[in-house]
VEXBAFI-697824 format. One line per field, with one value per residue (C-alpha): x, z, y; residue number from 1. Coordinates in Angstrom, 1 decimal, m for minus. Layout:
N
east	(X, ...)
up	(Z, ...)
north	(Y, ...)
pos	(NUM, ...)
This chain:
465
east	(72.7, 73.1, 74.6, 76.7, 74.2, 71.3, 73.1, 72.4, 70.1, 72.2, 74.0, 77.2, 80.1, 81.6, 85.9, 85.2, 84.4, 87.3, 89.7, 88.7, 90.3, 93.5, 95.2, 94.1, 95.7, 99.0, 99.0, 96.8, 100.3, 102.7, 101.4, 100.8, 104.7, 105.7, 103.6, 104.9, 108.8, 108.4, 107.0, 109.7, 112.6, 110.9, 111.5, 114.9, 116.4, 115.2, 116.6, 120.2, 120.3, 119.7, 122.4, 124.9, 124.3, 122.7, 120.6, 116.6, 116.3, 118.0, 116.4, 112.7, 114.3, 115.3, 111.3, 109.8, 111.9, 109.9, 106.8, 109.2, 108.6, 105.0, 105.2, 107.6, 107.1, 104.8, 101.7, 104.9, 106.0, 102.8, 102.7, 105.5, 103.3, 100.2, 103.2, 104.3, 102.4, 101.1, 102.9, 106.4, 106.2, 105.3, 108.5, 110.9, 109.9, 110.4, 113.9, 114.9, 114.2, 115.5, 118.9, 118.7, 117.9, 120.6, 123.4, 121.7, 122.1, 125.9, 127.9, 129.6, 127.4, 127.8, 124.4, 124.1, 124.3, 122.0, 119.4, 120.3, 119.8, 116.3, 114.7, 116.6, 114.2, 111.2, 111.3, 109.9, 106.6, 104.5, 104.7, 104.5, 101.7, 99.5, 100.4, 98.7, 96.0, 95.3, 95.5, 92.9, 89.5, 91.2, 91.1, 87.9, 84.6, 81.3, 81.0, 84.3, 86.0, 84.7, 84.7, 88.6, 89.3, 88.2, 90.4, 93.6, 92.7, 92.1, 94.9, 97.3, 96.0, 96.9, 100.4, 101.5, 101.1, 102.5, 105.2, 106.1, 106.3, 108.0, 110.3, 111.0, 111.9, 114.3, 115.8, 116.8, 118.5, 120.0, 118.7, 120.5, 118.5, 115.3, 116.6, 117.3, 113.7, 112.4, 115.0, 113.2, 110.0, 110.9, 112.1, 109.4, 106.9, 108.7, 108.3, 104.3, 103.7, 105.4, 104.7, 100.9, 99.8, 98.4, 100.6, 98.7, 99.3, 100.5, 96.9, 98.7, 99.1, 101.8, 100.6, 98.9, 102.2, 103.3, 105.7, 105.9, 104.9, 101.8, 100.8, 101.3, 98.9, 96.2, 95.9, 95.5, 92.6, 90.9, 90.6, 89.6, 87.9, 85.2, 82.5, 82.1, 85.8, 86.2, 83.7, 85.1, 88.8, 87.0, 85.0, 88.4, 90.2, 88.3, 87.8, 91.6, 91.9, 90.6, 90.4, 94.7, 94.7, 94.4, 97.0, 99.3, 98.8, 98.6, 102.0, 101.3, 97.8, 98.7, 101.2, 98.2, 97.0, 99.7, 98.3, 95.9, 98.3, 101.8, 102.6, 104.1, 100.6, 98.3, 99.9, 100.2, 96.8, 95.8, 97.9, 96.6, 92.8, 92.2, 94.1, 91.9, 88.8, 89.4, 90.2, 86.6, 85.1, 86.3, 85.6, 81.9, 80.9, 82.6, 81.2, 78.0, 76.3, 74.7, 75.9, 72.9, 73.1, 76.9, 76.1, 73.1, 75.5, 78.8, 77.9, 76.6, 79.7, 82.1, 80.1, 80.3, 84.0, 84.5, 81.1, 82.7, 85.7, 84.0, 83.4, 87.3, 86.0, 85.5, 88.9, 88.7, 90.6, 93.2, 90.8, 87.8, 90.3, 90.9, 87.4, 86.9, 89.9, 88.3, 84.9, 86.5, 88.5, 85.5, 83.5, 86.4, 86.9, 83.5, 82.6, 86.2, 86.1, 82.4, 83.8, 87.1, 84.3, 82.4, 85.4, 86.7, 83.4, 83.7, 87.6, 88.0, 90.4, 94.3, 94.3, 94.3, 97.9, 98.0, 94.7, 96.4, 99.2, 97.2, 94.9, 97.9, 99.7, 97.3, 96.6, 100.2, 100.6, 96.9, 97.9, 100.8, 99.6, 96.3, 98.9, 101.3, 98.1, 96.7, 100.2, 100.9, 97.5, 98.3, 101.2, 98.8, 95.7, 94.8, 94.8, 91.1, 89.8, 92.1, 90.6, 87.2, 87.0, 88.6, 86.6, 83.5, 85.0, 85.0, 81.4, 80.4, 83.1, 81.6, 78.1, 78.8, 80.4, 77.7, 75.0, 76.8, 77.2, 76.4, 72.9, 71.9, 71.6, 75.6, 76.7, 75.4, 76.7, 79.8, 79.9, 78.6, 81.3, 83.9, 82.5, 82.6, 86.1, 88.5, 88.7, 89.0, 92.7, 94.2, 95.3, 98.0, 98.1, 101.7, 102.5, 102.4, 99.1, 95.8, 93.0, 90.0, 90.3, 90.6, 88.6, 85.3, 82.2, 80.9, 77.8, 78.0, 77.9, 79.5, 77.5, 79.0, 81.7, 84.7, 82.5, 81.4, 79.2, 80.1, 81.9, 83.2, 86.7, 87.5, 87.1, 90.7, 90.7, 92.5, 93.3, 91.8, 93.2)
up	(91.8, 90.6, 93.2, 92.9, 94.6, 92.3, 89.2, 86.1, 84.2, 80.9, 79.2, 80.0, 78.3, 75.5, 74.6, 71.6, 74.0, 76.9, 74.1, 72.5, 75.3, 73.9, 76.8, 78.1, 75.2, 76.3, 79.7, 78.8, 76.2, 78.6, 81.6, 79.6, 78.5, 81.9, 83.1, 80.8, 80.8, 84.8, 84.9, 81.9, 84.3, 87.6, 85.5, 83.7, 87.8, 89.3, 86.8, 87.2, 90.4, 90.6, 87.7, 90.1, 93.0, 93.1, 96.1, 96.0, 98.7, 96.9, 93.9, 95.6, 97.5, 94.1, 93.3, 96.0, 96.5, 94.2, 97.3, 99.7, 99.1, 99.4, 102.8, 104.7, 102.9, 100.3, 101.7, 102.3, 99.1, 97.5, 99.4, 97.1, 94.0, 95.5, 95.9, 92.3, 89.2, 88.1, 84.8, 86.2, 88.8, 86.0, 83.9, 86.3, 87.7, 84.7, 83.6, 87.4, 86.6, 83.2, 84.2, 87.1, 84.9, 82.7, 85.4, 86.5, 83.2, 83.2, 83.2, 86.1, 88.2, 91.8, 93.1, 96.8, 93.9, 92.1, 94.6, 96.1, 92.7, 92.5, 95.7, 94.6, 91.1, 92.9, 95.2, 92.4, 92.1, 94.9, 93.5, 89.9, 90.2, 92.6, 90.5, 87.2, 89.5, 90.9, 87.3, 85.4, 86.9, 85.2, 81.9, 81.9, 83.3, 84.4, 83.5, 81.0, 84.4, 85.4, 81.9, 81.8, 85.2, 84.4, 80.9, 82.8, 85.6, 82.4, 80.9, 83.8, 84.3, 80.5, 80.9, 83.9, 81.9, 78.5, 80.7, 82.4, 79.5, 77.6, 80.5, 80.9, 77.0, 76.8, 79.9, 79.4, 76.8, 77.9, 81.4, 80.0, 76.9, 79.2, 81.9, 78.6, 77.4, 80.6, 80.6, 76.9, 78.6, 80.9, 78.5, 75.9, 78.6, 80.0, 76.2, 75.9, 79.3, 78.3, 74.8, 75.5, 79.0, 79.8, 82.5, 85.4, 88.5, 92.1, 93.5, 96.9, 97.5, 98.7, 101.5, 102.8, 102.7, 106.9, 106.6, 104.7, 107.5, 108.9, 105.5, 105.0, 108.2, 107.1, 103.8, 106.5, 108.3, 105.2, 104.4, 107.3, 109.6, 106.4, 107.0, 103.2, 102.3, 105.5, 104.4, 101.0, 102.2, 104.4, 101.5, 99.4, 101.9, 102.9, 99.6, 98.5, 101.8, 100.4, 96.8, 96.8, 98.8, 95.3, 93.7, 96.8, 97.9, 94.1, 94.2, 97.2, 96.0, 92.6, 94.4, 96.1, 92.5, 90.7, 89.7, 87.8, 85.9, 86.1, 89.0, 87.1, 84.7, 88.2, 89.5, 86.5, 85.9, 89.1, 89.2, 86.3, 86.8, 89.1, 86.4, 83.3, 85.8, 86.6, 83.1, 82.3, 84.9, 84.3, 80.7, 80.7, 83.5, 83.0, 79.3, 79.2, 82.6, 82.8, 85.7, 87.3, 87.6, 88.6, 92.1, 92.2, 92.1, 93.9, 97.5, 96.0, 94.0, 97.2, 99.3, 96.2, 96.0, 99.2, 98.5, 95.5, 97.1, 99.7, 97.5, 97.8, 101.2, 98.9, 97.5, 93.7, 91.1, 90.0, 87.1, 89.0, 91.6, 88.6, 88.1, 91.5, 91.4, 87.7, 89.4, 92.5, 90.0, 88.0, 91.3, 92.0, 89.1, 89.0, 91.9, 91.9, 89.5, 90.9, 94.4, 92.6, 91.4, 94.2, 96.1, 93.4, 94.4, 97.7, 98.3, 98.4, 96.4, 97.2, 98.5, 96.0, 95.4, 99.5, 99.4, 96.7, 98.8, 101.7, 100.2, 97.8, 100.7, 102.5, 99.9, 99.7, 103.3, 103.3, 100.6, 102.2, 105.5, 103.8, 102.0, 105.2, 107.7, 105.2, 104.8, 108.1, 108.7, 105.9, 107.4, 110.4, 108.3, 104.5, 102.2, 101.2, 104.9, 105.5, 102.0, 102.4, 106.0, 105.4, 102.7, 104.6, 107.4, 104.6, 103.5, 106.7, 106.6, 103.3, 104.4, 107.3, 105.5, 103.1, 105.5, 107.4, 104.0, 104.9, 104.3, 101.1, 102.6, 103.9, 100.8, 99.4, 102.2, 101.5, 97.6, 98.1, 100.9, 98.7, 95.6, 98.1, 99.0, 96.0, 93.9, 89.9, 88.7, 85.4, 83.0, 80.3, 77.3, 77.2, 75.2, 78.3, 77.0, 78.8, 77.5, 79.1, 80.1, 76.9, 74.8, 76.8, 74.7, 75.1, 76.9, 78.7, 82.5, 84.1, 86.7, 87.3, 89.2, 89.0, 87.1, 88.6, 87.8, 85.2, 87.4, 89.3, 89.7, 89.0, 92.1, 92.3, 92.1, 94.2, 92.1, 95.2, 92.7)
north	(106.8, 103.3, 101.4, 97.9, 96.1, 97.3, 97.7, 99.2, 96.9, 97.2, 93.9, 93.2, 95.4, 93.6, 92.5, 94.6, 98.2, 96.8, 97.1, 99.5, 102.1, 102.8, 103.2, 99.5, 98.2, 99.1, 98.2, 94.8, 94.3, 95.2, 93.1, 90.6, 89.9, 90.7, 88.3, 85.8, 86.8, 86.7, 83.1, 82.3, 83.4, 81.6, 78.1, 79.3, 80.3, 77.6, 75.1, 77.6, 77.2, 73.9, 73.0, 75.3, 73.8, 70.7, 71.6, 71.7, 74.1, 76.4, 75.7, 76.0, 79.1, 80.5, 80.1, 81.2, 84.3, 86.6, 86.4, 87.6, 91.1, 91.0, 89.1, 91.7, 94.7, 94.7, 97.1, 99.4, 99.0, 99.9, 103.0, 104.6, 104.1, 106.5, 109.2, 109.1, 109.0, 105.7, 106.0, 107.1, 104.3, 101.6, 102.5, 102.7, 99.5, 97.8, 99.7, 98.2, 94.7, 95.3, 95.7, 93.9, 90.5, 91.6, 91.0, 88.0, 86.7, 87.3, 84.0, 82.7, 84.5, 83.1, 81.8, 83.7, 86.9, 85.4, 85.3, 88.7, 90.1, 88.2, 89.5, 93.4, 93.1, 91.2, 94.0, 96.7, 94.1, 95.6, 99.2, 98.4, 96.0, 98.5, 101.8, 99.2, 97.8, 101.8, 102.9, 100.1, 102.4, 105.4, 103.7, 101.3, 103.1, 101.1, 97.5, 97.8, 97.8, 94.4, 92.7, 94.1, 92.4, 89.2, 89.1, 90.5, 87.6, 84.7, 86.1, 85.7, 82.3, 81.4, 83.3, 81.2, 78.1, 79.4, 80.6, 77.8, 75.6, 78.1, 78.9, 74.8, 74.5, 77.4, 76.8, 73.3, 74.6, 77.8, 79.5, 82.6, 83.0, 82.8, 85.6, 87.6, 86.8, 88.1, 91.1, 92.2, 92.0, 94.1, 96.7, 96.6, 96.9, 100.1, 101.6, 100.7, 102.1, 105.2, 105.9, 104.7, 106.1, 109.2, 111.2, 112.0, 113.5, 111.5, 110.4, 111.6, 115.0, 116.5, 118.3, 114.6, 113.2, 112.2, 109.3, 106.3, 103.6, 106.6, 106.1, 102.2, 102.2, 104.1, 102.0, 99.1, 101.4, 101.8, 98.2, 96.8, 100.1, 100.7, 98.0, 97.4, 97.3, 95.0, 92.6, 92.2, 91.8, 88.8, 87.3, 87.4, 86.1, 83.8, 82.1, 82.4, 80.4, 77.1, 77.7, 77.1, 73.4, 71.3, 73.0, 73.4, 69.4, 68.1, 66.3, 64.6, 63.9, 62.5, 60.0, 58.7, 57.3, 55.9, 53.3, 55.2, 57.5, 58.3, 60.6, 63.7, 63.4, 63.5, 65.9, 68.7, 67.6, 68.8, 71.8, 72.8, 72.5, 75.5, 77.8, 76.4, 76.8, 80.3, 81.3, 79.8, 81.1, 85.0, 84.9, 83.4, 84.7, 87.9, 88.5, 86.3, 87.5, 90.7, 93.0, 92.5, 88.9, 88.7, 90.9, 88.5, 85.6, 86.8, 85.6, 82.1, 81.8, 82.5, 79.7, 77.3, 77.6, 75.5, 73.5, 72.0, 70.6, 68.5, 65.6, 65.0, 63.3, 60.0, 60.3, 60.4, 60.0, 62.5, 63.3, 63.4, 65.6, 68.0, 68.5, 69.7, 71.9, 73.3, 73.9, 75.6, 78.0, 78.8, 80.0, 81.9, 84.0, 84.0, 86.2, 88.2, 90.6, 91.6, 92.3, 93.8, 96.2, 97.0, 97.7, 100.2, 102.5, 101.9, 102.6, 106.7, 108.5, 108.4, 105.2, 102.4, 101.6, 101.2, 99.2, 97.1, 96.6, 95.2, 93.0, 91.5, 90.6, 89.4, 87.3, 85.7, 85.1, 83.5, 81.2, 80.4, 79.7, 77.5, 75.2, 75.0, 74.2, 71.2, 70.3, 69.4, 68.0, 65.9, 64.6, 62.7, 62.3, 61.1, 63.8, 63.4, 63.8, 67.0, 68.6, 67.3, 68.7, 71.8, 72.4, 71.6, 74.2, 76.6, 76.3, 77.4, 80.5, 81.2, 81.2, 83.3, 85.8, 85.9, 86.6, 89.3, 91.2, 94.3, 96.0, 98.1, 101.3, 100.9, 99.8, 102.9, 105.3, 104.3, 104.8, 108.0, 108.9, 107.8, 109.8, 113.2, 112.2, 113.0, 116.1, 116.4, 115.9, 117.0, 114.0, 115.1, 112.8, 111.1, 114.6, 116.6, 118.3, 118.6, 116.3, 114.5, 110.7, 109.0, 106.7, 107.4, 107.8, 111.2, 111.8, 108.2, 108.8, 105.8, 104.1, 100.8, 99.8, 102.6, 104.9, 108.1, 110.8, 113.9, 116.4, 114.3, 112.6, 108.8, 107.0, 105.3, 101.4, 98.5, 95.1, 92.7, 89.8)
pos	(1, 2, 3, 4, 5, 6, 7, 8, 9, 10, 11, 12, 13, 14, 15, 16, 17, 18, 19, 20, 21, 22, 23, 24, 25, 26, 27, 28, 29, 30, 31, 32, 33, 34, 35, 36, 37, 38, 39, 40, 41, 42, 43, 44, 45, 46, 47, 48, 49, 50, 51, 52, 53, 54, 55, 56, 57, 58, 59, 60, 61, 62, 63, 64, 65, 66, 67, 68, 69, 70, 71, 72, 73, 74, 75, 76, 77, 78, 79, 80, 81, 82, 83, 84, 85, 86, 87, 88, 89, 90, 91, 92, 93, 94, 95, 96, 97, 98, 99, 100, 101, 102, 103, 104, 105, 106, 107, 108, 109, 110, 111, 112, 113, 114, 115, 116, 117, 118, 119, 120, 121, 122, 123, 124, 125, 126, 127, 128, 129, 130, 131, 132, 133, 134, 135, 136, 137, 138, 139, 140, 141, 142, 143, 144, 145, 146, 147, 148, 149, 150, 151, 152, 153, 154, 155, 156, 157, 158, 159, 160, 161, 162, 163, 164, 165, 166, 167, 168, 169, 170, 171, 172, 173, 174, 175, 176, 177, 178, 179, 180, 181, 182, 183, 184, 185, 186, 187, 188, 189, 190, 191, 192, 193, 194, 195, 196, 197, 198, 199, 200, 201, 202, 203, 204, 205, 206, 207, 208, 209, 210, 211, 212, 213, 214, 215, 216, 217, 218, 219, 220, 221, 222, 223, 224, 225, 226, 227, 228, 229, 230, 231, 232, 233, 234, 235, 236, 237, 238, 239, 240, 241, 242, 243, 244, 245, 246, 247, 248, 249, 250, 251, 252, 253, 254, 255, 256, 257, 258, 259, 260, 261, 262, 263, 264, 265, 266, 267, 268, 269, 270, 271, 272, 273, 274, 275, 276, 277, 278, 279, 280, 281, 282, 283, 284, 285, 286, 287, 288, 289, 290, 291, 292, 293, 294, 295, 296, 297, 298, 299, 300, 301, 302, 303, 304, 305, 306, 307, 308, 309, 310, 311, 312, 313, 314, 315, 316, 317, 318, 319, 320, 321, 322, 323, 324, 325, 326, 327, 328, 329, 330, 331, 332, 333, 334, 335, 336, 337, 338, 339, 340, 341, 342, 343, 344, 345, 346, 347, 348, 349, 350, 351, 352, 353, 354, 355, 356, 357, 358, 359, 360, 361, 362, 363, 364, 365, 366, 367, 368, 369, 370, 371, 372, 373, 374, 375, 376, 377, 378, 379, 380, 381, 382, 383, 384, 385, 386, 387, 388, 389, 390, 391, 392, 393, 394, 395, 396, 397, 398, 399, 400, 401, 402, 403, 404, 405, 406, 407, 408, 409, 410, 411, 412, 413, 414, 415, 416, 417, 418, 419, 420, 421, 422, 423, 424, 425, 426, 427, 428, 429, 430, 431, 432, 433, 434, 435, 436, 437, 438, 439, 440, 441, 442, 443, 444, 445, 446, 447, 448, 449, 450, 451, 452, 453, 454, 455, 456, 457, 458, 459, 460, 461, 462, 463, 464, 465)
């Protein structure tokens, strides 16, 4: 058995190998369309509410409301995806959001109704994203999963930039058109998933169901009660605690150096830097660095993420701040898919959607708290001091997390236990006929993250990101 700490000496999977998987192409295209459409809609709704109310607070609320479902019930909603076939969950959520966006786009819709409908539409995000996350390791195996995760993360960052730019441009002319575009992306996504993704039975058998709250609690106990999963969660949560800060404080930071460049330009440069670094890190490390090297680099990169922000103590110019944030994004993208791959292999069958809900909600809460706390500190102290000392504390925390990493024997035992947990499930093609997992090279065992030995079930996968 090849563990994540002692991976195969083969080179990294190629983009061609990843995109050769037919189901992945459909899921990737559908997801990219939804990402872009969502960011277009965020820009449009924010502008629409501001035009209707001339209230900055309500406009900000319209933007922030997409995060509320994750904060108040993300794990619970994600658990629903475990109870039903992933394809069915993804299609249903897309159609619900499509319909609600069409209603929001109706002329003369009152602002309170818009906010309520937006919240209702975003309630579909946790189960949809949990199902999509859990589906990927059933499609991509071996090192293809890690490369695929890097591609997804990088394209997601690029979709944010493209979506915001396109959304601002479209919404300036007609916000309703932007909302209709978002609704159309959900319709196309539902069609692609229905036609291109194989039908699989629910991850959770009917005999294993109790009630939703108990099942959600089991997801928390799995993530934080299993030593290796807990170590990965701590590593991921910790790095998110520090990497978000430059982006969150960009507006105020840009104001300190208004004489160097316009405040708007400085803010844009700082906010875009982390996504740019993330894109570069995901593509370069995921594609050019061998699997064995990625494993070795995972914990050093986790320490490097806050370390590159420590020079903020010197009060650098916005361009230098952007370079520091780019380095931080690069480090995070370099370690996150590898940590995700290990999470996949250690997570037992039937828990991936619930685990995704736990991790995704935790990331949302931690990033929000990090920006809130550092923002409050910046009210009393200078931003460079706050960011520099906050990042210095991050270096210490990440070093402790890296040194406390589970032993090789613990990792191997956890992977073996996860593999013994499941039982083979039939896979049906979109037409309903039983078939093996599509597009897998014949005769090639899967030993990388998300893979499994011949004859055993696909391990379930949780998306840490």
